[in-house]
C-alpha positions, 0 to 999 in steps of 0.5 A: 378491665375486661380481661380481669373481670372475665378472668377466673378471679373477677368471675369468682368476686362478682359470683360471691357478690350475686350470692351476698345479694340474693342471701340478703334478699332472702333475709328481706323474706325472713323480715316481711314473713315475720313482719308484727314480730320485728317491724314495729320496732325497727329504727333508722339506727337498729336498720344500719347496726342489723345491716353491719351484722348481717354482712358478718354473718353471711361472709362467715356462712357464705366462705363456708358453703363456697370454700370448695368452689372458691379453691377450685376456681382459683387453683393454679393449673391450666389442665382445668382451664376447659368448659366442662370444668366451669359448667360443673362448677356452676352447678356446684355454686348454684346447688350449694347456695341454693340449699342455703337459700332455702334452709333460709326461707323454711325458717322464715316459717319455722321461727315462727315456733321456736323464735329463733334461728335453726340448728343442727339439733332439727334433724334430731327433733324430727328425726322420729317424724314419719309424717315430716314430709307431709308437713313440709309439702303442706308448708309449701302449698301455704307459703307458696309465695316463699317457693317462688321467691326460692325459684326466683332467687335460684334463677338469679343465681344462674342468671347472673353467674359469670363464667370464665373466658377461657380466651383471656388465659395466656398460660404461662408464669403469669398464669400461674403467679396471679392464680398462686397469688390470689389463691393465697391472698383469698386464705388469709382474707377468708379465715378473717371472714370465717372467724368474723373479726380481723383481730389476733386472739379473738374467738371466731364469731358463735350464734350468740355474737348475734346478740350485740348487734341488736336491740332484743334477743329474738332480733338476733334472728334477722341478723344470723342465717340458718346455714351459719347456725347449723354450721356452727353448732356441728359437734358443738358441746351444748353445756359448757360449765363456766367458771363464774365463781368456787362451787361454794361461792356457787351453792350459796348463791343457789342449789337446785337441792331441796333437802326439807321439803316443806309437809304441812299440806297433808290435807292432799295427801294421797290424792291423785294428779292430773297433768294436763299439757295443753299444746300451744295454750298461750296466756294471750288466749284466755279472757280472764288472764287479760282483763287489761287488754282491749279497754277491758272487753278482751273474751278470749278463745278458751271459755272452759278454761275461763270457767276453771280460773276463778276456782283454781289456784292460777297466776297473773305473772306465770311463764314456760321455760322454752319455745318448743314441746321439746322443752316442756316435759322435762321443765314441769315433769323433772323440774329441768329448764331449757338451756341452749338446747332441748334436753332431749336432743342433748347426750345429757338425756342419757342422764340419770334424771327423776321426775314426779313420776318417778317420785311418787311411783316410789310412794306407792302411785300408778303412773300413765302417760297418754299422747295421741301421737305416734308412740315415738314421737318427739322422744315423749316416749322414751323420757316418760320411761326414762323418769318412771311412767309405768305405762305409755299411751299413744298412737297404737294403743288408741288403734287398737281400742275397738270403741274408738276410730283409731286412724280415721281420727288422726288430724292428718300430720301429728296426732289423734284429735283432742276430742277423741283422745281425750275420752279415750284417756279417760278410759285408760285413767279408769283402769289405774289404781288409786292414788295415780299420776296421769299426765296427758299432752294435748296436740290439736291447736297446733300447726298446720291449725285444723280442726275436725271436719264437723267443726269447720263451720262452727268454729272460724278464724277469730282475731286475725290469727288461724290457731284461735279455731285450734284452741277453741277446739281444744277448749271444747275438747277439754270441757267434754273431758271434764264434764264426763270425769267430774262423773268418776269416783276418783274426780272429787280426790284428783288435783288437776294442773293445766299448763301450756306446752309453749306459746304460739302466734300472737296478736297483741304486742305485750305478748311479742316481747322477750317475755310475752314469748313465754307467757303461759297459764298455769292452774291448779284445780281441785273439785272442791276449791281447796286450792282457790283463791283465784288469781294471785299477782304477788309471785312469779311462777315457772314450769318448772315449780310445778313438781316441787309445788305438787310434791308440797301438796302431796307430803311428799318428804324426802330429797330431790332436785329441781330447778324450781320453787315449791310457790306454797312454801316460797316468799313471793318475793324471792320467787322467778323465773328463767328461759333462754332466748336465741343466746340470751340467758332471762331472769325475772324476779320482783319487777325486774327482767335480766338479760345475760349474754353468757360473760355480762348483763346486756338490759335490765326491765321493770316489765310489770310496768314497761310492759312493751320492754322499750325502757333499757335500765342496764347498769342503773339499778342496785339489784343488777349485780344480785340478779347477775349473780343469781342467774350466773350460779343458776347456770353454774349449776345447770351445766355442771350437773348435767356434765357430772352427771347429778341430777338426782339429789 
């Protein structure tokens, strides 16, 4: 027995078992770091199912990561049987698995902002961010316990590593036969492990297969591991056109073409438009939109926004189409929801695409985009240019202004603090020819959750989440923006839209569900109150509805394309919202939420009454078939138009 254990065959097997152990321990750390997202929904049966799934995905990733190590260990060449060779293999094993562990533990933190495991596109997402190193270093300090966990796990890999003992070898026919057999046996077993199934003819497992082991899409991230998600997304085409139905059937069920826009609101024709995309302004942070929380005593953290709500057109059921900032711009400004991957990060970003800026620009509007980050940050400037914004005001322009503090107003990580940058924005708007479209993307209500020095005593953490002081600061900055804007000559002739790019940290369970993760405010405000009455609870609204609705208000009468509705003209019963959640397509319409995995419906919930989405009604309701056909047509329209460059009417 000792001879088997200390042979290279036995050593390789023992080392792989150690790798399984440390990878599973990194998953425990991932779960613990996101305890409030997963623990309340955990049961013994779910735990067993998720453990099964975790072993399947860890097996696949471990074989990917350790394939070179295993081949070298089992290579039937006696000339490799020397101490130096096995010392090199030990380093190869520990370093490759150490990198994998680091990615798992880093995703334990990044998951809080994306709601999914990272794919290979994460490198593209931050490619233009010169501050990424300092952000990672600051996260090391904030999550020092994960750094210690990483060190401990790597030490475990090193300390528990089994090295073959050369004295057990007798280099003869037995050596070559045993090594060759081991290698030949390992190859098909590795193929089966990587594929995730022993059944012939089945497709290799992909990221979306994790959903078969969980009850909620967000839980798929526990089953998955980050190395697998990255490896399986390398070179993958994000947009694959499905053949759910014929083009004629698809067109009859759903089309994003708005060929005959409604033009009955000419009182707003020629008005200015200011779109404020507010970083991380989740609906949870606004008291007036949460009157049913905490027995009606919930006040929220954005009192100025609360003061606007009664004077505005806003909605009880309003949603983001994505989970990161990159998803928001195409959704809000072009009516393109996030599906599979962020539009910015795919080859389809080179397609011909329109936006509200280009459409209004052709109507004589002057247009400008404002964002206080580096001018190449997040790809915002490139996208703004592609959809027709005439001017882009970023960090460069801010630092050129003699009226502001330049880099002294930098938050140290991402952008200029909201308060001075919003004042700078007003300077820029004041120079624009009317009518104008001005779009602003704020930045301060963001990780690492800091506020300017002068507010650190007055704006403290409340409610248990570090972002609360940040949204209070952004709310203050917005108040001062509107206070000054109200004295400008263009103010009374302007439509303001306030919308979040995505949600962020949550305290209440209703905002941790698969639907709550996308719940944001969408507010249309005019100083004369012409768009009130206040809160509407009869329609469903999403970010992709903003451009069609604004075009209606402004009397735009030309065809356009948007995967959203003009909510002022739509039948309330037919309004809908869409999101893509860790391999699951989500559609809400009426009082139902449907989850579709690309092949079949996996869940249906009455989300208005079942707020925590606990009762799955799949295959029990007659509306399921209609909703499934709608989401299939939506997906097929989106994919085919992305692949064929048909994003113009």
